[in-house]
C-alpha positions in Angstrom: 15.1 9.8 27.2 18.3 11.4 26.9 21.5 10.0 24.4 24.5 10.8 25.7 26.3 9.1 23.2 24.4 11.7 20.4 24.6 14.5 22.7 27.9 13.6 22.4 28.4 13.7 18.8 26.8 16.5 18.3 29.2 18.3 21.1 32.0 16.9 18.8 30.6 18.5 15.7 29.8 21.3 17.0 33.5 22.0 18.8 35.2 21.0 15.9 33.1 24.0 13.2 33.7 26.0 16.0 37.6 25.5 16.0 37.3 25.4 12.3 35.6 28.6 11.9 37.9 30.6 14.5 41.3 28.8 12.3 39.7 30.9 8.8 38.8 33.9 10.8 42.3 33.8 12.4 44.1 33.3 9.1 41.3 36.5 8.0 42.8 38.7 10.6 46.6 37.8 9.9 46.2 38.3 6.0 44.4 42.2 6.8 47.8 42.5 9.0 49.7 41.7 6.9 48.4 44.3 4.0 48.4 46.8 6.4 51.6 46.9 7.4 52.9 46.7 3.6 51.0 49.3 3.3 52.3 50.9 6.0 55.6 50.2 5.2 55.5 51.3 1.0 53.7 54.8 2.3 56.9 55.4 4.9 59.1 54.5 1.9 57.2 56.6 -0.6 57.5 59.5 1.7 61.0 59.4 2.6 61.6 59.1 -1.5 59.9 62.7 -1.6 61.2 64.4 1.6 64.5 63.6 -0.2 63.1 65.0 -3.3 61.9 68.2 -2.1 65.3 68.5 -0.4 67.0 69.4 -3.5 64.6 70.9 -4.9 65.8 74.7 -6.8 62.3 76.6 -6.7 59.1 77.0 -4.9 57.4 76.2 -8.1 59.1 72.5 -8.5 58.6 72.4 -4.6 54.4 73.1 -5.3 54.1 70.3 -8.1 56.1 67.5 -6.0 54.5 68.4 -3.4 51.0 68.0 -5.4 51.8 64.7 -7.4 53.1 63.5 -4.0 49.7 64.2 -2.5 47.4 62.8 -5.4 49.7 59.6 -5.8 49.3 59.0 -1.9 45.5 60.0 -1.6 45.0 57.7 -4.7 46.8 55.0 -3.4 45.3 55.0 0.1 41.9 55.2 -1.6 42.8 52.1 -3.5 44.3 50.4 0.4 40.4 51.3 2.1 38.7 49.2 -0.5 41.0 46.5 -0.4 41.3 46.3 3.2 37.4 47.0 3.7 36.6 44.0 1.0 39.1 41.7 3.1 36.7 42.9 5.8 33.7 41.9 4.7 35.1 38.3 3.2 36.0 37.8 6.9 32.3 38.9 7.8 30.8 36.6 5.9 33.4 33.5 7.1 32.9 34.5 10.6 29.3 34.2 9.5 29.0 31.2 7.8 28.6 28.5 10.5 25.4 29.8 11.8 23.8 30.1 7.9 22.4 26.9 7.5 20.6 26.3 11.3 19.6 30.7 11.1 17.8 29.2 7.5 16.7 26.3 9.6 15.2 28.1 12.2 13.4 30.6 10.1 11.5 27.8 8.3 10.7 26.8 10.7 9.0 29.5 11.8 7.7 30.7 8.9 5.5 27.1 8.0 4.8 27.7 11.7 3.7 30.9 11.0 1.5 29.4 7.6 
């Protein structure tokens, strides 16, 4: 027989879990957005500083050295930021998957037992 109290309890637990997970995922996206925003600001400031320095250069050799230095530091900064953001996305994916780990493990366990 169908037990409404038990169904209501399970429904409430599922909703609480979903809301908690959505909140954690939203925080993850906010952290990624904040990190990306900070990187964009820093990158813009670095470009402005480079352009000011380039405007004051007196020789072609000095301009070439300045540009080479800027490009190297810009590339290293980008690679570092990309690695950091990719780690944040990996953590976000783990957080989003977390509520499904136990039910999926239970299903796999049941299917494995049934097949044996």
